[in-house]
Backbone as CSV, one residue per row, in Angstrom:
resi,resn,N_x,N_y,N_z,CA_x,CA_y,CA_z,C_x,C_y,C_z
1,MET,-23.595,-1.805,1.300,-22.780,-2.716,0.488,-23.364,-4.121,0.549
2,SER,-23.544,-4.736,-0.612,-24.085,-6.091,-0.656,-22.969,-7.103,-0.385
3,TRP,-23.376,-8.361,-0.145,-22.394,-9.413,0.075,-21.576,-9.661,-1.195
4,PHE,-22.224,-9.554,-2.350,-21.509,-9.740,-3.616,-20.432,-8.667,-3.785
5,GLU,-20.774,-7.427,-3.502,-19.792,-6.345,-3.584,-18.624,-6.620,-2.641
6,ALA,-18.928,-7.110,-1.449,-17.881,-7.386,-0.462,-16.905,-8.442,-0.974
7,VAL,-17.438,-9.479,-1.610,-16.587,-10.548,-2.143,-15.678,-10.008,-3.240
8,ILE,-16.254,-9.248,-4.168,-15.475,-8.707,-5.291,-14.406,-7.740,-4.784
9,LEU,-14.780,-6.837,-3.896,-13.828,-5.852,-3.398,-12.762,-6.499,-2.517
10,GLY,-13.118,-7.573,-1.817,-12.113,-8.314,-1.047,-11.083,-8.949,-1.960
11,LEU,-11.558,-9.509,-3.080,-10.646,-10.080,-4.074,-9.734,-9.003,-4.661
12,VAL,-10.322,-7.859,-4.986,-9.548,-6.754,-5.553,-8.484,-6.284,-4.574
13,GLN,-8.868,-6.111,-3.319,-7.916,-5.676,-2.297,-6.771,-6.667,-2.149
14,GLY,-7.099,-7.950,-2.059,-6.064,-8.971,-1.891,-5.126,-9.064,-3.071
15,LEU,-5.661,-8.935,-4.274,-4.844,-9.051,-5.483,-3.941,-7.849,-5.699
16,THR,-4.380,-6.673,-5.298,-3.660,-5.445,-5.664,-2.849,-4.799,-4.556
17,GLU,-3.059,-5.182,-3.314,-2.387,-4.496,-2.202,-0.868,-4.531,-2.312
18,PHE,-0.303,-5.674,-2.691,1.149,-5.804,-2.685,1.792,-5.527,-4.039
19,LEU,0.986,-5.385,-5.054,1.514,-5.057,-6.376,1.595,-3.536,-6.499
20,PRO,2.530,-3.017,-7.272,2.696,-1.554,-7.376,1.666,-0.900,-8.299
21,ILE,0.378,-1.227,-8.062,-0.680,-0.716,-8.930,-1.797,-0.034,-8.152
22,SER,-1.660,0.082,-6.839,-2.577,0.806,-5.957,-3.900,0.083,-5.716
23,SER,-4.004,-0.524,-4.541,-5.244,-1.213,-4.174,-6.369,-0.211,-3.937
24,SER,-6.063,0.938,-3.319,-7.102,1.930,-3.037,-7.701,2.473,-4.337
25,ALA,-6.850,2.660,-5.357,-7.348,3.115,-6.657,-8.262,2.066,-7.270
26,HIS,-7.882,0.807,-7.164,-8.693,-0.265,-7.752,-10.039,-0.406,-7.045
27,LEU,-10.046,-0.273,-5.724,-11.319,-0.339,-5.006,-12.228,0.801,-5.450
28,ARG,-11.648,1.965,-5.628,-12.424,3.142,-6.046,-12.923,2.992,-7.486
29,VAL,-12.040,2.588,-8.402,-12.387,2.492,-9.817,-13.377,1.357,-10.074
30,VAL,-13.140,0.203,-9.487,-14.048,-0.935,-9.680,-15.447,-0.592,-9.184
31,SER,-15.530,0.050,-8.032,-16.837,0.434,-7.483,-17.547,1.426,-8.384
32,ALA,-16.789,2.419,-8.870,-17.394,3.432,-9.743,-17.875,2.806,-11.049
33,PHE,-17.059,1.949,-11.652,-17.406,1.329,-12.925,-18.617,0.413,-12.780
34,ALA,-18.732,-0.260,-11.647,-19.848,-1.182,-11.418,-21.121,-0.447,-10.997
35,GLY,-20.989,0.858,-10.752,-22.161,1.618,-10.328,-22.455,1.487,-8.850
36,TRP,-21.455,1.019,-8.085,-21.628,0.881,-6.642,-21.199,2.163,-5.934
37,ASP,-21.623,2.302,-4.697,-21.160,3.421,-3.878,-19.666,3.275,-3.622
38,ASP,-18.990,4.399,-3.498,-17.583,4.391,-3.114,-17.477,3.704,-1.752
39,PRO,-16.677,2.626,-1.627,-16.578,1.952,-0.331,-15.978,2.840,0.753
40,GLY,-15.231,3.872,0.335,-14.708,4.829,1.300,-13.365,4.460,1.882
41,ALA,-12.740,5.467,2.496,-11.414,5.289,3.069,-11.434,4.325,4.249
42,ALA,-12.524,4.323,5.029,-12.604,3.442,6.200,-12.612,1.979,5.773
43,PHE,-13.435,1.650,4.766,-13.489,0.276,4.271,-12.124,-0.147,3.733
44,THR,-11.483,0.725,2.972,-10.156,0.426,2.423,-9.161,0.141,3.530
45,ALA,-9.150,0.993,4.553,-8.191,0.844,5.648,-8.416,-0.448,6.425
46,VAL,-9.665,-0.795,6.658,-9.964,-1.995,7.444,-9.646,-3.262,6.659
47,THR,-9.994,-3.294,5.369,-9.679,-4.488,4.579,-8.172,-4.663,4.419
48,GLN,-7.432,-3.566,4.517,-5.977,-3.673,4.456,-5.411,-4.401,5.675
49,ILE,-6.176,-4.444,6.757,-5.753,-5.235,7.916,-5.667,-6.706,7.513
50,GLY,-6.583,-7.131,6.643,-6.554,-8.512,6.169,-5.290,-8.819,5.400
51,THR,-4.943,-7.939,4.454,-3.727,-8.174,3.678,-2.481,-8.020,4.554
52,GLU,-2.553,-7.148,5.544,-1.392,-6.981,6.424,-1.214,-8.196,7.321
53,ALA,-2.311,-8.865,7.657,-2.210,-10.110,8.419,-1.458,-11.154,7.602
54,ALA,-1.656,-11.120,6.287,-0.923,-12.031,5.402,0.574,-11.739,5.467
55,VAL,0.935,-10.453,5.536,2.340,-10.066,5.658,2.914,-10.552,6.986
56,LEU,2.151,-10.405,8.047,2.616,-10.828,9.374,2.937,-12.322,9.390
57,ILE,2.117,-13.102,8.714,2.347,-14.547,8.671,3.496,-14.887,7.727
58,TYR,3.507,-14.256,6.559,4.543,-14.563,5.570,5.933,-14.192,6.078
59,PHE,6.040,-13.062,6.756,7.342,-12.593,7.254,7.494,-12.824,8.759
60,ARG,6.774,-13.791,9.301,6.738,-13.970,10.750,8.121,-14.143,11.367
61,LYS,9.013,-14.878,10.713,10.348,-15.083,11.273,11.137,-13.784,11.302
62,ASP,11.078,-13.034,10.204,11.767,-11.745,10.150,11.224,-10.796,11.205
63,ILE,9.897,-10.769,11.339,9.262,-9.848,12.276,9.620,-10.195,13.718
64,VAL,9.572,-11.483,14.053,9.929,-11.910,15.413,11.374,-11.541,15.715
65,ASN,12.275,-11.770,14.775,13.684,-11.439,14.987,13.886,-9.944,15.183
66,ILE,13.207,-9.144,14.346,13.350,-7.688,14.442,12.803,-7.175,15.769
67,VAL,11.594,-7.594,16.112,10.959,-7.107,17.346,11.736,-7.548,18.583
68,SER,12.123,-8.822,18.641,12.823,-9.321,19.831,14.207,-8.686,19.980
69,THR,14.931,-8.563,18.882,16.263,-7.969,18.938,16.174,-6.486,19.278
70,TRP,15.185,-5.801,18.738,15.012,-4.373,19.033,14.725,-4.162,20.516
71,PHE,13.806,-4.959,21.076,13.491,-4.828,22.495,14.711,-5.120,23.368
72,ARG,15.430,-6.192,23.052,16.596,-6.552,23.846,17.708,-5.518,23.733
73,SER,17.781,-4.858,22.568,18.828,-3.847,22.376,18.606,-2.615,23.248
74,LEU,17.376,-2.432,23.733,17.094,-1.281,24.583,17.852,-1.351,25.898
75,TYR,18.125,-2.579,26.354,18.876,-2.721,27.608,20.169,-3.532,27.435
76,THR,20.486,-3.881,26.190,21.741,-4.588,25.898,22.483,-3.838,24.795
77,PRO,23.352,-2.908,25.160,24.042,-2.070,24.171,24.754,-2.848,23.068
78,ALA,25.252,-4.033,23.372,26.000,-4.804,22.378,25.140,-5.196,21.179
79,LEU,23.817,-5.224,21.375,22.916,-5.634,20.298,22.521,-4.479,19.383
80,ARG,22.847,-3.262,19.763,22.352,-2.097,19.026,22.931,-1.972,17.623
81,SER,24.036,-2.619,17.383,24.624,-2.580,16.038,24.090,-3.705,15.148
82,GLU,23.320,-4.625,15.733,22.745,-5.726,14.954,21.729,-5.189,13.948
83,LEU,21.692,-5.793,12.757,20.793,-5.328,11.712,19.336,-5.374,12.151
84,ASP,18.934,-6.447,12.841,17.542,-6.556,13.264,17.167,-5.441,14.233
85,ALA,18.072,-5.076,15.119,17.802,-3.985,16.059,17.665,-2.670,15.311
86,ARG,18.554,-2.439,14.352,18.488,-1.211,13.565,17.229,-1.185,12.696
87,MET,16.833,-2.345,12.181,15.627,-2.414,11.364,14.402,-1.978,12.168
88,GLY,14.375,-2.319,13.442,13.269,-1.886,14.292,13.154,-0.371,14.316
89,TRP,14.304,0.292,14.490,14.309,1.757,14.495,13.979,2.320,13.124
90,TYR,14.464,1.673,12.073,14.205,2.164,10.714,12.710,2.125,10.392
91,VAL,12.042,1.067,10.836,10.600,0.964,10.597,9.855,2.044,11.385
92,ILE,10.288,2.289,12.621,9.655,3.332,13.442,9.824,4.701,12.785
93,VAL,11.047,5.018,12.401,11.327,6.313,11.769,10.576,6.446,10.449
94,GLY,10.547,5.378,9.672,9.882,5.415,8.375,8.372,5.526,8.466
95,THR,7.811,5.216,9.637,6.358,5.279,9.818,5.892,6.687,10.180
96,ILE,6.789,7.517,10.689,6.411,8.853,11.167,5.754,9.715,10.083
97,PRO,6.322,9.814,8.860,5.707,10.694,7.861,4.250,10.376,7.550
98,ILE,3.939,9.108,7.315,2.561,8.767,6.949,1.615,8.961,8.126
99,GLY,2.125,8.774,9.347,1.293,8.996,10.520,0.919,10.469,10.660
100,VAL,1.910,11.341,10.522,1.675,12.784,10.658,0.810,13.311,9.519
101,LEU,1.177,12.971,8.283,0.443,13.470,7.124,-0.971,12.889,7.053
102,GLY,-1.120,11.646,7.481,-2.440,11.026,7.477,-3.404,11.748,8.401
103,LEU,-2.917,12.183,9.557,-3.755,12.920,10.501,-4.043,14.338,10.009
104,LEU,-3.034,14.978,9.418,-3.188,16.355,8.949,-4.163,16.465,7.784
105,PHE,-4.145,15.462,6.908,-4.966,15.535,5.694,-6.091,14.512,5.685
106,GLU,-6.559,14.125,6.860,-7.580,13.077,6.950,-8.825,13.401,6.131
107,ASP,-9.346,14.615,6.253,-10.565,14.989,5.530,-10.337,14.994,4.022
108,THR,-9.179,15.491,3.595,-8.870,15.543,2.164,-8.727,14.143,1.590
109,ILE,-8.132,13.248,2.360,-7.946,11.863,1.920,-9.297,11.199,1.667
110,GLU,-10.280,11.518,2.504,-11.587,10.875,2.415,-12.495,11.527,1.379
111,THR,-12.081,12.674,0.841,-12.943,13.381,-0.111,-12.209,13.707,-1.418
112,THR,-11.430,14.778,-1.407,-10.770,15.280,-2.614,-9.898,14.240,-3.296
113,PHE,-9.130,13.481,-2.509,-8.186,12.522,-3.077,-8.874,11.358,-3.779
114,ARG,-10.197,11.228,-3.623,-10.900,10.096,-4.231,-11.539,10.459,-5.572
115,ASP,-11.200,11.645,-6.085,-11.661,12.078,-7.404,-11.024,11.188,-8.475
116,LEU,-11.813,10.667,-9.391,-11.308,9.735,-10.401,-10.277,10.368,-11.326
117,ARG,-10.389,11.677,-11.562,-9.391,12.347,-12.407,-8.022,12.352,-11.750
118,LEU,-8.001,12.574,-10.448,-6.736,12.542,-9.717,-6.168,11.130,-9.724
119,ILE,-7.033,10.143,-9.529,-6.589,8.750,-9.515,-6.011,8.345,-10.868
120,GLY,-6.688,8.731,-11.950,-6.182,8.422,-13.285,-4.817,9.046,-13.514
121,THR,-4.644,10.277,-13.035,-3.375,10.986,-13.209,-2.249,10.338,-12.413
122,THR,-2.519,9.994,-11.152,-1.470,9.403,-10.320,-1.075,8.013,-10.823
123,LEU,-2.039,7.264,-11.350,-1.707,5.953,-11.914,-0.689,6.103,-13.041
124,ILE,-0.903,7.077,-13.898,-0.008,7.279,-15.042,1.336,7.856,-14.612
125,VAL,1.298,8.965,-13.873,2.529,9.681,-13.513,3.458,8.822,-12.660
126,PHE,2.924,8.214,-11.617,3.785,7.426,-10.743,4.174,6.095,-11.376
127,GLY,3.406,5.641,-12.352,3.820,4.474,-13.114,5.057,4.787,-13.943
128,ILE,5.057,5.946,-14.572,6.203,6.364,-15.382,7.441,6.577,-14.504
129,ILE,7.232,7.158,-13.320,8.360,7.357,-12.395,8.947,6.010,-11.979
130,LEU,8.080,5.023,-11.720,8.543,3.677,-11.373,9.353,3.081,-12.517
131,LEU,8.904,3.282,-13.747,9.621,2.760,-14.913,11.015,3.370,-15.005
132,ILE,11.103,4.677,-14.820,12.403,5.362,-14.878,13.321,4.843,-13.779
133,ALA,12.768,4.722,-12.559,13.565,4.238,-11.430,14.084,2.832,-11.691
134,ASP,13.219,1.991,-12.251,13.610,0.610,-12.526,14.704,0.536,-13.594
135,ARG,14.650,1.448,-14.561,15.620,1.429,-15.657,16.996,1.945,-15.218
136,ILE,17.031,2.925,-14.302,18.316,3.520,-13.912,18.863,2.958,-12.610
137,ALA,18.096,2.081,-11.962,18.499,1.565,-10.650,19.804,0.772,-10.724
138,LEU,20.656,0.977,-9.722,21.895,0.202,-9.614,21.584,-1.226,-9.194
139,ASN,20.527,-1.373,-8.386,20.043,-2.706,-8.014,21.126,-3.559,-7.355
140,ASN,21.895,-2.933,-6.446,23.009,-3.679,-5.848,23.157,-3.493,-4.335
141,ARG,22.194,-2.821,-3.679,22.320,-2.587,-2.242,21.387,-3.508,-1.458
142,GLY,21.866,-3.964,-0.303,21.085,-4.843,0.550,20.619,-4.127,1.801
143,PHE,19.921,-4.848,2.684,19.413,-4.269,3.928,20.523,-3.659,4.780
144,ASP,21.726,-4.240,4.715,22.814,-3.784,5.567,23.245,-2.353,5.269
145,LYS,22.850,-1.812,4.123,23.228,-0.450,3.748,22.217,0.592,4.215
146,LEU,21.074,0.142,4.710,20.019,1.069,5.101,20.443,1.913,6.297
147,ASN,20.048,3.187,6.313,20.355,4.063,7.442,19.120,4.902,7.783
148,PHE,19.233,5.754,8.810,18.084,6.528,9.256,17.588,7.510,8.196
149,GLN,18.518,8.154,7.497,18.118,9.129,6.485,17.316,8.450,5.372
150,GLU,17.793,7.307,4.929,17.104,6.607,3.846,15.788,5.994,4.308
151,SER,15.718,5.580,5.569,14.454,5.051,6.074,13.404,6.156,6.116
152,LEU,13.844,7.395,6.348,12.921,8.529,6.334,12.456,8.825,4.907
153,VAL,13.375,8.684,3.954,13.000,8.846,2.539,11.950,7.800,2.174
154,TYR,12.183,6.556,2.578,11.197,5.497,2.359,9.852,5.896,2.968
155,GLY,9.918,6.484,4.160,8.698,6.868,4.865,7.894,7.911,4.119
156,PHE,8.574,8.923,3.591,7.867,9.950,2.821,7.299,9.358,1.530
157,ALA,8.028,8.421,0.940,7.531,7.757,-0.268,6.272,6.960,0.055
158,GLN,6.264,6.302,1.204,5.076,5.550,1.613,3.892,6.482,1.827
159,SER,4.149,7.665,2.372,3.060,8.594,2.670,2.347,9.076,1.403
160,LEU,3.022,8.997,0.254,2.378,9.377,-1.006,1.176,8.484,-1.298
161,ALA,1.182,7.287,-0.714,0.090,6.340,-0.952,-1.213,6.794,-0.304
162,LEU,-1.173,7.893,0.455,-2.412,8.457,0.976,-3.298,8.929,-0.168
163,VAL,-2.677,9.146,-1.337,-3.421,9.513,-2.540,-3.676,8.233,-3.343
164,PRO,-4.932,7.816,-3.508,-5.207,6.612,-4.305,-4.611,6.729,-5.699
165,GLY,-3.978,5.656,-6.151,-3.353,5.675,-7.468,-1.836,5.695,-7.391
166,VAL,-1.302,6.136,-6.259,0.161,6.162,-6.108,0.677,4.755,-5.848
167,SER,0.086,4.068,-4.877,0.453,2.715,-4.455,1.501,2.761,-3.359
168,ARG,1.174,2.125,-2.233,2.116,2.069,-1.115,3.388,1.331,-1.523
169,SER,3.235,0.134,-2.098,4.419,-0.620,-2.498,5.117,0.062,-3.667
170,GLY,4.323,0.637,-4.588,4.914,1.319,-5.731,5.760,2.504,-5.320
171,GLY,5.254,3.314,-4.393,5.988,4.487,-3.942,7.268,4.138,-3.216
172,THR,7.186,3.189,-2.290,8.369,2.834,-1.509,9.389,2.056,-2.344
173,VAL,8.906,1.189,-3.223,9.831,0.459,-4.098,10.548,1.428,-5.037
174,THR,9.815,2.407,-5.564,10.433,3.407,-6.430,11.544,4.147,-5.689
175,ALA,11.271,4.547,-4.457,12.280,5.233,-3.655,13.493,4.335,-3.435
176,GLY,13.240,3.065,-3.138,14.333,2.123,-2.918,15.190,1.938,-4.154
177,LEU,14.546,1.824,-5.305,15.287,1.659,-6.556,16.144,2.888,-6.847
178,LEU,15.601,4.070,-6.610,16.351,5.300,-6.856,17.551,5.425,-5.921
179,MET,17.463,4.777,-4.768,18.584,4.805,-3.823,19.547,3.635,-4.050
180,GLY,19.268,2.826,-5.085,20.186,1.766,-5.466,19.930,0.407,-4.866
181,TYR,18.809,0.226,-4.160,18.533,-1.064,-3.525,18.040,-2.098,-4.534
182,LYS,18.295,-3.352,-4.232,17.807,-4.435,-5.068,16.282,-4.456,-5.039
183,ARG,15.676,-4.932,-6.119,14.220,-4.966,-6.199,13.605,-5.714,-5.011
184,GLU,14.149,-6.908,-4.730,13.580,-7.721,-3.655,13.733,-7.051,-2.303
185,VAL,14.869,-6.372,-2.084,15.118,-5.673,-0.819,14.149,-4.510,-0.660
186,ALA,13.984,-3.727,-1.723,13.062,-2.595,-1.687,11.639,-3.061,-1.402
187,ALA,11.243,-4.164,-2.022,9.888,-4.682,-1.831,9.692,-5.234,-0.421
188,ARG,10.656,-6.000,0.073,10.530,-6.584,1.411,10.469,-5.486,2.475
189,TYR,11.305,-4.470,2.328,11.274,-3.380,3.309,9.956,-2.621,3.206
190,SER,9.442,-2.481,1.990,8.156,-1.828,1.787,7.060,-2.538,2.573
191,PHE,7.056,-3.871,2.522,6.039,-4.643,3.226,6.190,-4.524,4.742
192,LEU,7.443,-4.580,5.222,7.688,-4.455,6.659,7.317,-3.059,7.160
193,LEU,7.670,-2.047,6.361,7.392,-0.665,6.747,5.893,-0.402,6.834
194,ALA,5.117,-1.089,6.020,3.674,-0.846,5.973,2.944,-1.360,7.207
195,ILE,3.526,-2.314,7.913,2.814,-2.976,9.014,2.277,-2.001,10.065
196,PRO,3.121,-1.159,10.690,2.580,-0.255,11.720,1.541,0.712,11.171
197,ALA,1.812,1.280,9.991,0.901,2.271,9.417,-0.463,1.669,9.089
198,VAL,-0.452,0.492,8.469,-1.718,-0.138,8.069,-2.520,-0.587,9.284
199,LEU,-1.858,-1.191,10.252,-2.566,-1.652,11.447,-3.121,-0.477,12.248
200,ALA,-2.348,0.611,12.335,-2.819,1.790,13.064,-3.998,2.437,12.346
201,SER,-3.866,2.601,11.024,-4.941,3.211,10.243,-6.208,2.367,10.296
202,GLY,-6.041,1.066,10.090,-7.196,0.174,10.132,-7.841,0.154,11.495
203,GLY,-7.004,0.184,12.541,-7.532,0.185,13.903,-8.368,1.418,14.188
204,LEU,-7.882,2.575,13.749,-8.624,3.820,13.959,-9.924,3.842,13.157
205,GLN,-9.872,3.318,11.929,-11.046,3.347,11.064,-12.084,2.300,11.446
206,LEU,-11.715,1.361,12.302,-12.688,0.359,12.758,-13.914,1.023,13.363
207,PHE,-13.703,2.168,14.021,-14.801,2.851,14.699,-15.794,3.479,13.711
208,ASP,-15.361,3.622,12.441,-16.241,4.231,11.441,-17.081,3.202,10.694
209,ILE,-16.679,1.937,10.748,-17.429,0.891,10.050,-18.803,0.718,10.678
210,GLY,-19.825,0.665,9.820,-21.183,0.475,10.316,-21.878,1.752,10.737
211,SER,-21.160,2.880,10.650,-21.769,4.159,11.019,-21.738,5.111,9.829
212,GLY,-22.687,6.027,9.773,-22.719,6.988,8.680,-22.883,6.295,7.337
213,GLU,-21.998,6.671,6.385,-22.068,6.122,5.031,-21.156,4.909,4.837
214,SER,-20.439,4.510,5.870,-19.513,3.378,5.747,-20.274,2.058,5.644
215,PRO,-19.702,1.063,4.954,-20.353,-0.247,4.838,-20.580,-0.894,6.205
216,ALA,-21.515,-1.825,6.263,-21.812,-2.522,7.512,-20.690,-3.479,7.881
217,TRP,-20.724,-3.946,9.123,-19.679,-4.829,9.622,-19.610,-6.155,8.874
218,GLY,-20.759,-6.759,8.589,-20.770,-8.072,7.947,-20.005,-8.116,6.643
219,PRO,-20.378,-7.303,5.651,-19.656,-7.289,4.382,-18.191,-6.900,4.541
220,THR,-17.908,-5.995,5.473,-16.515,-5.565,5.681,-15.662,-6.720,6.184
221,ILE,-16.195,-7.514,7.095,-15.456,-8.666,7.628,-15.214,-9.696,6.527
222,VAL,-16.243,-9.955,5.716,-16.100,-10.916,4.608,-15.000,-10.456,3.658
223,ALA,-15.023,-9.175,3.288,-14.023,-8.630,2.373,-12.623,-8.724,2.967
224,THR,-12.514,-8.501,4.273,-11.211,-8.545,4.944,-10.636,-9.954,4.961
225,ILE,-11.486,-10.938,5.214,-11.041,-12.341,5.228,-10.580,-12.765,3.831
226,ILE,-11.340,-12.397,2.823,-10.963,-12.738,1.445,-9.656,-12.045,1.069
227,ALA,-9.519,-10.784,1.469,-8.300,-10.034,1.175,-7.087,-10.706,1.809
228,PHE,-7.256,-11.265,2.995,-6.161,-11.961,3.672,-5.717,-13.185,2.882
229,ALA,-6.672,-14.018,2.491,-6.349,-15.262,1.786,-5.687,-14.987,0.440
230,VAL,-6.278,-14.084,-0.319,-5.742,-13.760,-1.641,-4.417,-13.014,-1.508
231,GLY,-4.331,-12.138,-0.510,-3.118,-11.352,-0.308,-1.907,-12.201,0.012
232,TYR,-2.101,-13.273,0.759,-0.975,-14.146,1.106,-0.371,-14.751,-0.157
233,ALA,-1.236,-15.208,-1.053,-0.748,-15.786,-2.311,-0.091,-14.706,-3.167
234,ALA,-0.647,-13.502,-3.140,-0.122,-12.414,-3.973,1.269,-11.985,-3.548
235,VAL,1.511,-11.875,-2.242,2.824,-11.424,-1.782,3.896,-12.462,-2.102
236,ALA,3.549,-13.728,-1.975,4.503,-14.794,-2.292,4.846,-14.773,-3.782
237,TRP,3.822,-14.612,-4.612,4.059,-14.562,-6.062,4.880,-13.333,-6.434
238,PHE,4.547,-12.180,-5.879,5.205,-10.924,-6.245,6.703,-10.957,-5.947
239,LEU,7.070,-11.469,-4.779,8.488,-11.513,-4.416,9.272,-12.457,-5.326
240,ARG,8.644,-13.555,-5.732,9.304,-14.459,-6.675,9.432,-13.802,-8.047
241,TYR,8.384,-13.114,-8.459,8.355,-12.504,-9.788,9.435,-11.445,-9.958
242,ILE,9.537,-10.519,-9.003,10.476,-9.404,-9.181,11.934,-9.825,-9.001
243,SER,12.162,-11.035,-8.513,13.548,-11.496,-8.385,14.158,-11.769,-9.757
244,THR,13.308,-11.958,-10.765,13.811,-12.248,-12.110,13.187,-11.374,-13.201
245,HIS,12.262,-10.486,-12.829,11.592,-9.641,-13.812,11.641,-8.176,-13.402
246,SER,11.490,-7.296,-14.373,11.428,-5.864,-14.105,9.985,-5.476,-13.775
247,PHE,9.770,-4.177,-13.532,8.436,-3.688,-13.204,7.679,-3.193,-14.438
248,THR,8.237,-3.415,-15.619,7.646,-2.864,-16.843,6.194,-3.280,-17.041
249,GLY,5.872,-4.531,-16.797,4.505,-5.003,-16.972,3.519,-4.255,-16.087
250,PHE,3.914,-3.981,-14.850,3.051,-3.242,-13.931,2.878,-1.801,-14.407
251,VAL,3.955,-1.222,-14.935,3.898,0.157,-15.421,2.937,0.268,-16.598
252,VAL,3.042,-0.654,-17.544,2.139,-0.651,-18.710,0.689,-0.747,-18.246
253,TYR,0.439,-1.628,-17.297,-0.920,-1.790,-16.776,-1.415,-0.503,-16.121
254,ARG,-0.575,0.125,-15.303,-0.953,1.369,-14.626,-1.312,2.452,-15.637
255,VAL,-0.465,2.622,-16.642,-0.690,3.680,-17.629,-1.979,3.431,-18.409
256,LEU,-2.189,2.194,-18.831,-3.412,1.868,-19.581,-4.661,2.078,-18.716
257,LEU,-4.579,1.685,-17.452,-5.715,1.875,-16.558,-5.976,3.358,-16.333
258,GLY,-4.901,4.130,-16.136,-5.058,5.559,-15.930,-5.693,6.234,-17.137
259,ILE,-5.254,5.854,-18.333,-5.828,6.403,-19.565,-7.301,6.018,-19.679
260,ALA,-7.609,4.758,-19.338,-8.997,4.288,-19.406,-9.889,5.081,-18.456
261,VAL,-9.400,5.333,-17.253,-10.176,6.110,-16.275,-10.446,7.515,-16.809
262,TRP,-9.420,8.149,-17.354,-9.574,9.493,-17.897,-10.553,9.507,-19.071
263,CYS,-10.457,8.521,-19.954,-11.366,8.448,-21.105,-12.812,8.279,-20.654
264,LEU,-13.030,7.428,-19.667,-14.380,7.204,-19.167,-14.951,8.476,-18.545
265,VAL,-14.090,9.255,-17.902,-14.536,10.507,-17.303,-14.798,11.553,-18.389
266,LEU,-13.856,11.697,-19.330,-13.982,12.706,-20.377,-15.183,12.481,-21.284
267,PHE,-15.513,11.214,-21.541,-16.642,10.906,-22.420,-17.957,10.755,-21.654
268,GLY,-17.916,11.084,-20.368,-19.140,11.116,-19.584,-19.666,9.788,-19.121
269,VAL,-18.875,8.726,-19.309,-19.310,7.400,-18.834,-19.279,7.348,-17.319
270,LEU,-18.278,7.978,-16.741,-18.158,8.044,-15.282,-18.069,9.493,-14.833
271,ASP,-18.736,9.790,-13.738,-18.585,11.094,-13.107,-17.335,11.047,-12.228
272,PRO,-16.533,12.099,-12.174,-15.313,12.083,-11.359,-15.551,11.701,-9.903
273,SER,-16.719,12.019,-9.403,-17.053,11.681,-8.014,-18.071,10.545,-7.952
274,ALA,-18.118,9.722,-8.998,-19.089,8.622,-9.084,-19.099,7.775,-7.826
275,GLY,-20.281,7.590,-7.270,-20.433,6.734,-6.103,-20.058,7.388,-4.796
276,ALA,-19.550,8.646,-4.847,-19.125,9.309,-3.620,-20.346,9.642,-2.770
277,HIS,-20.125,9.660,-1.446,-21.237,9.935,-0.531,-21.427,11.436,-0.388
């Protein structure tokens, strides 16, 4: 991977990670269209550490409150009914599905799931599902209504993002909307829920960077730093945007991109496994 590729892919990662349009799909599609090698699942996971660092800083007060209250509730029963203490457990429970499924399907995630035809399909299908969810959502539930069963539903929705094109935020926000949560609540919980999964995945994939077909450390670090800076601005903008707007614009973009990917494949402009190692 060249330094130029690292800069472009870092920008792509930062811009798309928090929007319901799938950052992993964009990294794959942009690389294929530019004629570059597929950056791979390891590069994607590590650069997501950069965007997740942006989440840690942006939500630092919420995170400190949740972590401290959760720890104190372990030996102070009176705190166990506090929302922050319960949120700690909800994030833990919601992380289990993606952790288990990620380990079970690791090889498939790094190979089969990166086929451009699958990515084009998931962009379209899950975009339409998001549109339906947004249109029928009650949009009236807050964090205080969350429970263990629903946090597990959120978790399974997040695990769908193991397939590029689904979108981590898109999947979890869709689940939240279908359960009646407000757009901002669904999005904020989506970001909080992603923290353990992204940091764990990125941490494990660190060992693959610089070895085999994975990009070298230098370009990966540059891309991660850029993803952090751009991602911080993106998450702030996204939360403001959805407080007064629907997800229709994102859905239209997803569908058009998915159609474009399929057309490029069908007309032979792109090979379904373009750039794959």
